[in-house]
C-alpha positions in Angstrom: -96.8 -112.9 38.8 -94.4 -110.2 37.5 -95.0 -106.7 38.7 -96.0 -104.2 36.0 -93.7 -101.5 34.8 -94.1 -98.1 36.4 -96.6 -95.8 34.6 -95.2 -93.5 32.0 -95.7 -89.7 31.8 -95.4 -87.9 28.5 -96.5 -84.5 29.8 -93.8 -83.4 32.2 -91.1 -81.4 30.4 -87.5 -80.6 31.3 -88.3 -76.9 31.1 -91.1 -77.3 33.7 -88.7 -79.1 36.0 -86.1 -76.4 35.5 -88.5 -73.5 36.3 -90.4 -75.0 39.3 -90.3 -78.8 40.0 -91.8 -78.7 43.4 -95.5 -78.8 42.5 -94.8 -81.7 40.2 -92.9 -83.6 42.9 -95.7 -83.0 45.4 -98.2 -84.4 43.0 -96.0 -87.4 42.2 -95.4 -88.3 45.9 -99.2 -88.5 46.3 -100.2 -90.1 43.0 -97.2 -91.8 41.3 -94.1 -92.0 43.4 -92.5 -94.4 40.9 -92.9 -92.9 37.4 -91.2 -93.2 34.1 -90.7 -89.6 32.7 -90.3 -89.7 29.0 -88.7 -86.3 28.6 -85.8 -87.3 31.0 -85.6 -91.0 30.0 -85.5 -92.1 33.6 -87.8 -93.5 36.3 -88.4 -90.9 39.0 -88.4 -92.0 42.6 -89.9 -89.1 44.6 -90.3 -90.7 48.1 -87.4 -90.3 50.6 -87.4 -94.0 51.6 -87.0 -95.1 48.0 -84.2 -92.6 47.3 -82.3 -93.7 50.3 -82.8 -97.4 49.5 -81.3 -97.0 46.1 -78.3 -95.0 47.3 -77.7 -97.4 50.1 -77.8 -100.5 47.9 -75.0 -100.3 45.4 -75.2 -104.1 44.9 -78.5 -103.5 43.1 -78.1 -100.0 41.8 -74.9 -98.9 40.1 -73.7 -95.4 39.7 -72.3 -96.4 36.3 -75.1 -95.0 34.1 -73.9 -95.3 30.5 -76.6 -92.9 29.3 -75.7 -90.0 31.5 -74.6 -86.7 29.9 -71.9 -86.4 32.6 -69.3 -88.3 30.5 -69.3 -85.9 27.5 -69.6 -82.9 29.9 -66.5 -83.9 31.9 -64.8 -85.7 29.0 -64.1 -88.5 31.4 -65.6 -91.5 33.2 -65.5 -89.9 36.6 -65.7 -91.4 40.1 -69.3 -90.2 40.3 -70.1 -92.9 37.9 -68.0 -95.7 39.4 -68.7 -98.3 42.2 -66.8 -100.4 44.6 -63.0 -100.5 45.0 -62.5 -98.3 41.9 -64.7 -95.6 43.2 -63.2 -95.8 46.7 -59.7 -95.6 45.5 -60.4 -92.3 43.6 -62.4 -90.9 46.4 -59.8 -91.6 49.0 -57.0 -90.1 46.8 -58.2 -86.6 47.6 -59.6 -87.3 51.1 -56.5 -86.0 53.0 -57.3 -82.5 51.7 -60.9 -82.7 52.9 -60.4 -84.2 56.4 -61.9 -82.3 59.3 -58.4 -81.6 60.8 -57.1 -80.1 57.5 -60.3 -78.1 57.2 -59.9 -76.7 60.7 -56.2 -75.9 60.5 -55.7 -74.9 56.9 -58.9 -74.1 55.1 -61.1 -72.5 57.8 -58.7 -69.7 58.7 -58.1 -69.0 55.0 -61.9 -68.9 54.5 -62.4 -66.5 57.3 -59.9 -64.1 55.7 -61.6 -64.4 52.3 -65.0 -63.9 53.8 -63.8 -60.7 55.5 -62.1 -59.4 52.4 -65.0 -60.1 50.1 -67.5 -58.5 52.5 -65.2 -55.4 52.6 -65.7 -55.1 48.9 -69.5 -55.0 49.0 -71.1 -51.6 48.4 -73.2 -50.7 51.4 -75.6 -48.3 49.6 -78.4 -49.3 47.3 -79.2 -52.9 46.3 -76.5 -55.5 46.2 -76.9 -58.9 44.4 -75.5 -61.1 47.2 -75.6 -64.2 45.0 -73.4 -62.6 42.3 -71.2 -60.4 44.5 -70.5 -62.7 47.5 -71.9 -66.2 47.4 -70.4 -67.2 44.0 -67.0 -65.5 44.3 -66.2 -66.7 47.8 -67.2 -70.3 46.9 -64.9 -70.1 43.9 -62.0 -68.6 45.8 -61.8 -71.1 48.7 -62.4 -74.0 46.3 -59.5 -72.9 44.0 -57.2 -73.1 47.1 -58.6 -76.4 48.4 -58.1 -78.0 44.9 -54.7 -76.5 44.4 -55.3 -74.1 41.5 -55.3 -70.7 43.2 -54.2 -69.1 40.0 -57.7 -69.7 38.5 -59.7 -66.5 38.8 -63.1 -66.4 40.5 -64.7 -65.7 37.1 -63.0 -68.8 35.5 -63.9 -71.1 38.4 -67.6 -70.0 38.2 -67.8 -70.3 34.5 -66.2 -73.8 34.5 -68.5 -74.9 37.2 -71.6 -73.6 35.4 -70.4 -75.2 32.1 -69.8 -78.6 33.7 -73.1 -78.7 35.7 -75.2 -77.6 32.7 -73.5 -80.2 30.6 -73.9 -82.9 33.2 -77.6 -82.0 33.6 -78.2 -81.8 29.8 -80.7 -84.7 29.8 -82.3 -83.3 26.7 -78.9 -83.8 24.9 -78.9 -80.4 23.4 -75.6 -79.4 21.6 -75.1 -76.0 23.2 -74.3 -77.1 26.8 -71.7 -79.6 25.5 -70.1 -76.9 23.3 -69.8 -74.8 26.5 -68.4 -77.7 28.6 -65.9 -78.5 25.8 -64.5 -74.9 26.0 -64.3 -75.2 29.8 -62.5 -78.5 29.6 -59.9 -77.1 27.2 -59.2 -74.2 29.6 -59.1 -76.4 32.7 -56.7 -78.9 31.0 -54.3 -76.1 30.1 -54.3 -74.7 33.7 -54.0 -78.1 35.3 -50.9 -79.0 33.2 -49.1 -76.0 34.8 -50.5 -76.6 38.3 -49.5 -80.2 38.4 -45.9 -79.3 37.7 -46.1 -76.6 40.5 -47.4 -78.9 43.2 -44.8 -81.6 42.2 -42.1 -79.0 42.9 -43.8 -77.4 45.9 -46.2 -79.8 47.7 -49.0 -78.3 49.8 -52.2 -79.4 51.5 -54.4 -79.1 48.4 -56.3 -81.9 46.8 -54.2 -81.7 43.6 -51.0 -81.9 45.6 -52.0 -84.9 47.8 -53.1 -86.8 44.7 -50.1 -86.0 42.5 -47.6 -86.7 45.3 -49.2 -89.8 46.8 -46.9 -92.9 47.3 -49.1 -94.8 44.9 -51.0 -92.2 42.9 -54.1 -92.9 40.8 -53.7 -92.3 37.1 -53.2 -88.7 36.1 -56.3 -88.8 33.9 -58.3 -89.6 37.0 -56.6 -86.9 39.1 -57.7 -84.4 36.4 -61.2 -85.9 36.4 -61.4 -85.6 40.2 -60.5 -82.0 40.1 -63.1 -81.3 37.5 -65.8 -83.1 39.5 -64.9 -80.9 42.5 -65.1 -77.8 40.4 -68.5 -78.8 39.0 -70.0 -79.4 42.4 -67.9 -77.5 44.8 -69.0 -74.0 43.8 -72.7 -74.2 43.0 -73.5 -76.2 46.2 -72.1 -73.8 48.8 -73.0 -70.8 46.7 -76.7 -71.9 46.3 -76.9 -73.0 49.9 -75.8 -69.6 51.2 -78.2 -67.7 49.0 -81.0 -70.1 49.9 -80.4 -69.8 53.6 -80.1 -66.0 53.5 -83.4 -65.8 51.6 -85.0 -68.2 54.1 -83.9 -66.2 57.1 -84.7 -62.7 55.6 -88.2 -63.8 54.7 -88.7 -65.3 58.2 -87.4 -62.6 60.5 -88.8 -64.4 63.6 -86.6 -67.4 62.7 -83.6 -65.1 62.1 -84.0 -63.6 65.5 -84.1 -67.0 67.1 -81.1 -68.2 65.1 -79.2 -65.2 66.3 -80.2 -65.8 69.9 -79.2 -69.4 69.9 -76.2 -69.1 67.5 -77.9 -71.8 65.5 -76.3 -71.0 62.2 -75.4 -74.7 61.6 -79.1 -75.6 62.1 -80.1 -72.9 59.6 -77.6 -74.4 57.1 -79.1 -77.9 57.4 -82.6 -76.5 56.9 -81.7 -74.5 53.9 -80.2 -77.4 52.0 -83.2 -79.6 53.0 -85.6 -77.0 51.7 -83.9 -76.4 48.4 -81.4 -79.2 47.8 -78.5 -77.8 45.7 -78.2 -81.2 44.0 -81.8 -82.1 43.3 -81.5 -85.5 41.6 -79.1 -88.4 41.0 -79.1 -91.4 38.6 -78.5 -95.1 39.3 -78.7 -98.1 37.0 -80.5 -101.2 38.1 -78.2 -104.2 38.0 -81.1 -106.7 38.1 -84.9 -106.7 38.1 -86.1 -104.9 41.2 -89.6 -104.1 42.5 -90.3 -100.7 44.1 -93.8 -99.9 45.4 -95.3 -102.6 43.2 -93.5 -101.4 40.1 -90.9 -103.4 38.2 -87.6 -101.7 37.6 -86.1 -103.8 34.9 -82.4 -104.7 34.8 -80.6 -101.9 32.9 -83.2 -99.3 33.6 -82.0 -96.0 35.0 -83.8 -94.6 38.1 -83.5 -91.0 39.2 -83.6 -90.5 43.0 -85.2 -87.1 43.5 -83.7 -86.0 46.8 -85.3 -82.6 46.3 -88.7 -84.3 46.6 -87.6 -86.7 49.4 -86.5 -83.7 51.4 -90.1 -82.6 51.5 -91.7 -86.0 51.9 -94.9 -85.7 54.0 -94.0 -89.0 55.7 -90.9 -87.3 57.2 -91.6 -83.7 57.4 -94.6 -81.7 58.6 -95.1 -78.8 56.2 -92.0 -79.7 54.4 -92.6 -77.1 51.7 -91.8 -74.3 54.1 -88.5 -73.1 55.5 -88.5 -73.9 59.2 -85.1 -73.9 60.9 -86.2 -75.5 64.2 -88.2 -78.4 62.9 -88.0 -81.4 65.2 -85.9 -83.6 62.9 -84.1 -83.0 59.7 -82.7 -86.2 58.1 -82.3 -84.6 54.7 -80.8 -86.4 51.7 -78.9 -83.3 50.3 -75.4 -84.8 50.9 -76.5 -88.1 49.5 -76.2 -91.5 51.2 -74.2 -94.6 51.0 -70.8 -94.9 49.2 -71.3 -91.6 47.3 -72.1 -89.4 50.3 -70.8 -86.0 49.4 -67.0 -85.8 50.1 -67.3 -82.0 50.5 -69.9 -82.1 53.2 -67.5 -81.3 56.0 -66.1 -78.3 54.1 -69.6 -76.9 53.3 -70.8 -77.3 56.9 -67.7 -75.7 58.3 -67.4 -72.8 55.9 -70.9 -71.8 55.1 -72.7 -73.3 58.1 -70.2 -72.3 60.9 -68.4 -69.3 59.5 -70.0 -67.3 56.7 -73.6 -67.1 57.8 -72.7 -65.7 61.3 -70.1 -63.3 59.8 -72.5 -62.0 57.2 -75.4 -61.3 59.6 -73.0 -59.9 62.2 -71.4 -57.5 59.7 -74.7 -56.5 58.3 -77.3 -56.8 61.1 -79.8 -54.6 59.3 -79.6 -56.6 56.0 -83.0 -56.9 54.3 -84.7 -58.3 51.2 -86.8 -55.5 49.8 -88.6 -57.6 47.2 -88.6 -61.4 47.8 -90.6 -61.9 44.5 -87.6 -60.5 42.6 -85.5 -63.6 43.5 -85.5 -66.1 40.7 -85.0 -69.9 41.3 -83.8 -72.2 38.5 -82.6 -75.7 37.9 -83.6 -79.4 37.6 -80.5 -81.4 38.4 -79.0 -78.6 40.4 -81.1 -75.8 41.9 -80.9 -72.5 43.7 -81.5 -68.8 43.4 -79.8 -67.1 40.4 -79.9 -63.7 42.1 -80.4 -62.3 45.6 -81.0 -58.5 45.6 -80.6 -57.3 49.2 -80.1 -54.0 51.0 -77.2 -54.3 53.5 -77.9 -51.3 55.6 
């Protein structure tokens, strides 16, 4: 007997998911962990085990989703939507710039200097929006150097990133996000034309340089697409992670005290990205009929693994809705799993988790969050605070 299709929901809206998806995910985990959501046009998988199974089984679930808004947003068929040898070749092309040794010897010292410089600029009187004035700009600056486009301003990097992720997350296929991403693509293309010539003449450790100057380089169009993918994800993830963790620690002073005592900044980083995953959901296309929890996923159907929900799954986490740095285990899905495990995970853990958090709380030991309710959280595909008004002294 053929399993039935998953139930379909016509009430959940993209706007609801953008404003606060967590109550919806909590209900779905309990009542309908496999659910077709009409507004998004995908089958939601809200349990951790199902999300991991899909990501770990590329033979059954392809990253090549032809109905994703990512292609028009990036004006390319990117490595995020490729599988097997093709995906691996493009991923490995920029890997030398992201290796732990390169991070330790090249990027970490540069990041320390940027962190110090950017903290020096923060006003110490009154309320400071740490998300706008530190988290975003420093994420943009180090990424510009890692990618090989240091001439890009912090403002440009942040605008391009926002334009790309809003376009890639435009599951309602509204015209405005694509118009914004089109403008960003034109600006990035113009800058990359110049940057490619520079790194050809003067090679360095950056991702652009190692790709352009490789013995057997991937096509130039894919080098450009790789850089754009890194811009799209490489700013909002560390930016939102930092703001989320600072919020979590400032609203739990007992945990902050213990983190200080133990020097457990890396542990705080992992809990922050579990609690609010910067990348909340990912799409995969079923390559054949598959049954999940008694529901048929037909060949060609697109499932959406909701790692934001899996990271709070009651089967894995006691009181997963709360920020708790020292929970007994934390096997979160925020960096993905399988062949598409986040290539920038080492960078984020080293920079935000091992450097910036400790520097920030050491530089401003009396930092406080006067009104936690003033912090606004937004995003469905990508999520984090959009402001963080703190008092530094």
